N, C-alpha and C positions, 0 to 999 in steps of 0.2 A: 270344565268351561276349558274351549279352545280357543288358543291363542289367533288374533288376525291376520291370514296370509298376508294381506296386502301390506303390513307393518313387521318383516321379514328382519330377523336379527345380523342376517347375511349380509345384508344392504349395505353398503356405506354412510357414512351421511349425506345428503343431498346438498351441494352451497348451490347460491343463485351464482350466473352467467358472470363476468365482470363483463362492460363494458369496452371498448376499442378504448378511450379516455382513462380509464382507471386501469390496463396494460400497458399504456402510454407513461400515464405516469410511473407504474412501480418499475416497468424499465428504465424509464429514466431515474429516479430514485436506487436502483442496482447498477447505473453506469457513473452515478455519480460522481466517485473518488478516481474511475479510471480520466474521465473527461477534466477534471482537476491537474492530475498528474499530467497528461497530454496539453493541455492551457502552457505548466508551468515549465514544459519541452520548448513550445514555442518563443513564449516570453522571453527565458533568458538565454535562448539561443539565439535571437536577434538581435543585429545591431543597434541595441539602443543607448550604449558607452554606461552600460549601470557597475557600479564596481562592484568588487567579488562576486559577477553574475556565474562565474566558474566553477567558484567552490559555492556558490549558493544552491547550484540546481542541481547535483548530487546528494545533501544533506536534505534538501527538502523530498525529492525523490525517496530517496531510504524510508525517513520518517515515516510519511504520507504510505508509503507499502507496509510498513510494520502495523502503527496503527490500526489501518481498513483491513490488515491479512488478520489479526491480531481480534479481536473488538468484533467486526463486520465480513467475516467469508465471502460470503455473495457476493460483497460490493466489491471483490479486489481475486480474483478466479486465476489462478496460476496460467490461465489462454492469455488473460488481461495484464497479466505482469511481464511474459515474455514480450509481446508486441511492444508492451512499453520504455523495455528496455530496448528493443529493435529501434525503434524510434530514437530515444533518448541515443543511439551511436551511430545511427544514420546521418542527426543532424548533428552533432558536437564532431565530426569526421573521425571517431575513437575505431579500434579493432573491431569487426563486426561481432556479435554476439558477447560482448565481456561483460557491458551493463546490467545485459538480459541474463548472465549469468548470474553473474552480483545479487541482482534483486530478485531472481525464483529462490536464492541461498535464502536470503535475508523473509522473502516470502513461507518458502516453509521452516524456518526456526519460527518465526510469532507465530505460523498455523498450528504446528505441530505443539507449539510450550502452548495454546491457549489456554487449555483445560486446566492445567497447572496453574498457571498463572494467573486466572480470572481472580482467586478469592483474595489474592498478595494488595496491598496498598500501591499507589502510583511511583513513589518511591522503588519500590524493588523491583518496577517495572519496568521505569526508566532507565535504571543499574542492570537490567537482562537486556531493554535497549543497546545503555553506553557498550556494553560486552561486544554483540551482533554488530554495531554500529562499525567498532574502533578494527571486529574482526574483516567487515566489509571494506573498510579502508585500506586496511592493510593488506588485504588481498590483490587488491586494486592495482593498490603500487609495486607488488611482488608480480601482475602481472605485466604491467607496465616495464619494470626489468628484465622480464623474461620476450617481450616482443624487441628492447631495444639492444638487448645482450650486452647489459652492461647495469649496472649498480648507482640507482638514481639518490638524488637526495631524498633522506624520508620526511624532511622534515613537512612538505605539502602537504602531505599521504598525515601524518598527525596531526596538522592545523582544519585538516578536511575531517578529520573522527573528531576533534573538540566540537568544530563548529555543527558538526551534525547531533551529536549528543547537545548542544547548547539547542542545537534550532525543535528539538522535537519536544519539550512542555509547551511554548507557546502556541506547536500547530495540534498537540494532545488537547488543549483547551477548547480550541476553535472548533476541531474535526466530534468530540465530544456534545458542546453545544448543536452542529450539525445530526449529529446522532441521536439525541433527543429530542430535535424537531422531528427529523424524518418520523420518531417511535412514535411522537404525538400523532402527524398524519394519520399512520397506520391504523389507529387504537382508533374504531368508530364513535 
Protein backbone atom coordinates (compact mmCIF):
# COMPACT_ATOMS: atom_id res chain seq x y z
CA UNK A 1 0.00 0.00 0.00
CA UNK A 2 1.38 3.38 -1.07
CA UNK A 3 1.37 6.33 1.31
CA UNK A 4 -0.80 9.31 0.45
CA UNK A 5 1.42 11.90 -1.35
CA UNK A 6 -0.63 14.78 0.06
CA UNK A 7 0.44 13.82 3.60
CA UNK A 8 4.19 14.16 3.20
CA UNK A 9 6.34 13.61 6.27
CA UNK A 10 8.65 16.33 5.02
CA UNK A 11 6.14 19.14 5.48
CA UNK A 12 6.06 20.89 8.85
CA UNK A 13 2.86 21.06 10.84
CA UNK A 14 0.55 23.71 9.48
CA UNK A 15 -0.58 26.27 12.05
CA UNK A 16 -3.44 28.71 11.64
CA UNK A 17 -2.43 32.31 11.08
CA UNK A 18 -2.76 34.64 14.01
CA UNK A 19 -5.09 37.59 13.80
CA UNK A 20 -3.83 41.13 14.21
CA UNK A 21 -5.25 41.26 17.76
CA UNK A 22 -3.51 38.00 18.70
CA UNK A 23 -0.19 39.33 17.41
CA UNK A 24 -0.68 42.63 19.26
CA UNK A 25 -1.55 40.75 22.44
CA UNK A 26 1.51 38.52 22.10
CA UNK A 27 3.74 41.55 21.48
CA UNK A 28 2.29 43.44 24.43
CA UNK A 29 2.93 40.46 26.72
CA UNK A 30 6.54 40.31 25.51
CA UNK A 31 7.02 44.06 26.09
CA UNK A 32 5.37 44.11 29.53
CA UNK A 33 8.62 43.93 31.59
CA UNK A 34 10.28 46.65 29.50
CA UNK A 35 7.23 48.89 29.74
CA UNK A 36 7.14 48.32 33.51
CA UNK A 37 10.80 49.38 33.84
CA UNK A 38 10.31 52.44 31.61
CA UNK A 39 7.33 53.54 33.72
CA UNK A 40 9.29 52.99 36.94
CA UNK A 41 12.16 55.08 35.58
CA UNK A 42 9.79 57.91 34.63
CA UNK A 43 7.86 57.69 37.93
CA UNK A 44 10.92 57.71 40.20
CA UNK A 45 12.70 60.38 38.14
CA UNK A 46 9.75 62.78 38.21
CA UNK A 47 9.93 65.58 40.78
CA UNK A 48 7.31 64.06 43.09
CA UNK A 49 9.35 64.32 46.32
CA UNK A 50 9.16 60.58 46.95
CA UNK A 51 11.46 59.72 49.86
CA UNK A 52 14.22 57.34 48.79
CA UNK A 53 13.37 57.51 45.09
CA UNK A 54 17.04 57.79 44.08
CA UNK A 55 17.86 54.59 45.97
CA UNK A 56 14.72 52.68 44.98
CA UNK A 57 15.04 53.25 41.25
CA UNK A 58 18.19 51.18 40.63
CA UNK A 59 17.03 48.56 43.14
CA UNK A 60 13.73 47.98 41.36
CA UNK A 61 15.31 48.08 37.89
CA UNK A 62 18.09 45.61 38.76
CA UNK A 63 15.62 43.22 40.43
CA UNK A 64 13.23 43.43 37.48
CA UNK A 65 15.95 42.86 34.88
CA UNK A 66 17.29 39.87 36.84
CA UNK A 67 13.86 38.26 37.31
CA UNK A 68 12.67 38.57 33.73
CA UNK A 69 16.07 37.68 32.23
CA UNK A 70 16.08 34.58 34.42
CA UNK A 71 12.49 33.35 34.10
CA UNK A 72 11.31 34.77 30.74
CA UNK A 73 14.25 35.95 28.62
CA UNK A 74 11.97 36.59 25.63
CA UNK A 75 10.38 39.36 27.68
CA UNK A 76 13.72 40.97 28.55
CA UNK A 77 16.06 40.99 25.58
CA UNK A 78 19.58 42.38 25.65
CA UNK A 79 18.61 45.21 23.31
CA UNK A 80 15.73 46.22 25.61
CA UNK A 81 18.05 46.12 28.64
CA UNK A 82 20.60 48.31 26.84
CA UNK A 83 17.98 50.87 25.76
CA UNK A 84 16.43 50.96 29.24
CA UNK A 85 19.88 51.50 30.75
CA UNK A 86 20.54 54.40 28.38
CA UNK A 87 17.12 55.84 29.20
CA UNK A 88 17.90 55.54 32.92
CA UNK A 89 21.21 57.36 32.38
CA UNK A 90 19.58 60.14 30.39
CA UNK A 91 16.80 60.70 32.89
CA UNK A 92 19.07 60.37 35.92
CA UNK A 93 21.84 62.61 34.56
CA UNK A 94 24.49 59.95 35.10
CA UNK A 95 27.34 59.32 32.68
CA UNK A 96 25.90 57.77 29.55
CA UNK A 97 26.35 54.03 29.42
CA UNK A 98 27.01 53.28 33.09
CA UNK A 99 23.54 51.95 33.87
CA UNK A 100 23.35 50.22 30.51
CA UNK A 101 26.64 48.44 31.19
CA UNK A 102 25.61 47.35 34.70
CA UNK A 103 22.15 46.22 33.59
CA UNK A 104 23.65 44.25 30.69
CA UNK A 105 25.95 42.48 33.14
CA UNK A 106 22.98 41.63 35.40
CA UNK A 107 21.03 40.44 32.35
CA UNK A 108 23.92 38.31 31.15
CA UNK A 109 24.46 36.61 34.51
CA UNK A 110 20.73 35.89 34.91
CA UNK A 111 20.34 34.70 31.33
CA UNK A 112 23.32 32.36 31.28
CA UNK A 113 22.83 30.94 34.78
CA UNK A 114 19.12 30.23 34.42
CA UNK A 115 19.40 26.60 33.31
CA UNK A 116 21.50 25.65 36.31
CA UNK A 117 19.46 27.65 38.81
CA UNK A 118 15.90 26.89 37.68
CA UNK A 119 15.85 23.62 39.60
CA UNK A 120 16.85 25.34 42.85
CA UNK A 121 14.50 26.76 45.45
CA UNK A 122 13.79 30.46 45.88
CA UNK A 123 16.28 31.03 48.70
CA UNK A 124 19.21 29.83 46.62
CA UNK A 125 18.13 31.91 43.63
CA UNK A 126 17.76 34.88 45.98
CA UNK A 127 21.29 34.21 47.26
CA UNK A 128 22.65 34.28 43.71
CA UNK A 129 20.71 37.49 43.10
CA UNK A 130 22.20 38.94 46.30
CA UNK A 131 25.69 38.32 44.96
CA UNK A 132 24.79 39.81 41.58
CA UNK A 133 23.13 42.86 43.18
CA UNK A 134 26.06 43.47 45.53
CA UNK A 135 28.46 43.19 42.62
CA UNK A 136 26.38 45.58 40.51
CA UNK A 137 26.18 48.18 43.30
CA UNK A 138 29.90 47.92 44.05
CA UNK A 139 30.69 48.22 40.35
CA UNK A 140 28.52 51.33 40.17
CA UNK A 141 30.38 52.75 43.18
CA UNK A 142 33.73 51.90 41.58
CA UNK A 143 32.78 53.60 38.32
CA UNK A 144 31.59 56.68 40.24
CA UNK A 145 34.96 56.81 42.01
CA UNK A 146 36.73 56.45 38.69
CA UNK A 147 34.71 59.26 37.06
CA UNK A 148 35.32 61.62 39.97
CA UNK A 149 38.95 60.57 40.40
CA UNK A 150 38.39 60.24 44.15
CA UNK A 151 37.43 57.53 46.58
CA UNK A 152 33.83 58.12 47.57
CA UNK A 153 32.11 56.89 50.72
CA UNK A 154 31.07 53.25 50.25
CA UNK A 155 28.13 53.41 52.71
CA UNK A 156 25.57 54.55 50.08
CA UNK A 157 26.63 51.70 47.76
CA UNK A 158 26.24 49.16 50.56
CA UNK A 159 22.82 50.60 51.45
CA UNK A 160 21.76 50.39 47.82
CA UNK A 161 22.97 46.78 47.64
CA UNK A 162 20.98 45.83 50.76
CA UNK A 163 17.92 47.66 49.45
CA UNK A 164 18.21 45.87 46.09
CA UNK A 165 18.51 42.51 47.84
CA UNK A 166 15.50 43.31 50.04
CA UNK A 167 13.33 44.50 47.15
CA UNK A 168 13.73 41.25 45.22
CA UNK A 169 11.35 38.94 47.18
CA UNK A 170 8.22 41.13 46.92
CA UNK A 171 8.94 41.95 43.28
CA UNK A 172 9.60 38.29 42.58
CA UNK A 173 6.25 37.36 44.12
CA UNK A 174 4.46 40.01 42.04
CA UNK A 175 6.25 39.02 38.83
CA UNK A 176 5.62 35.31 39.48
CA UNK A 177 1.92 36.06 39.75
CA UNK A 178 2.04 38.08 36.51
CA UNK A 179 3.99 35.28 34.82
CA UNK A 180 1.37 32.72 35.87
CA UNK A 181 -1.41 34.95 34.51
CA UNK A 182 0.44 35.38 31.22
CA UNK A 183 1.00 31.63 30.95
CA UNK A 184 -2.69 30.97 31.65
CA UNK A 185 -3.61 33.36 28.87
CA UNK A 186 -1.27 31.63 26.39
CA UNK A 187 -2.81 28.20 27.01
CA UNK A 188 -6.01 27.73 24.99
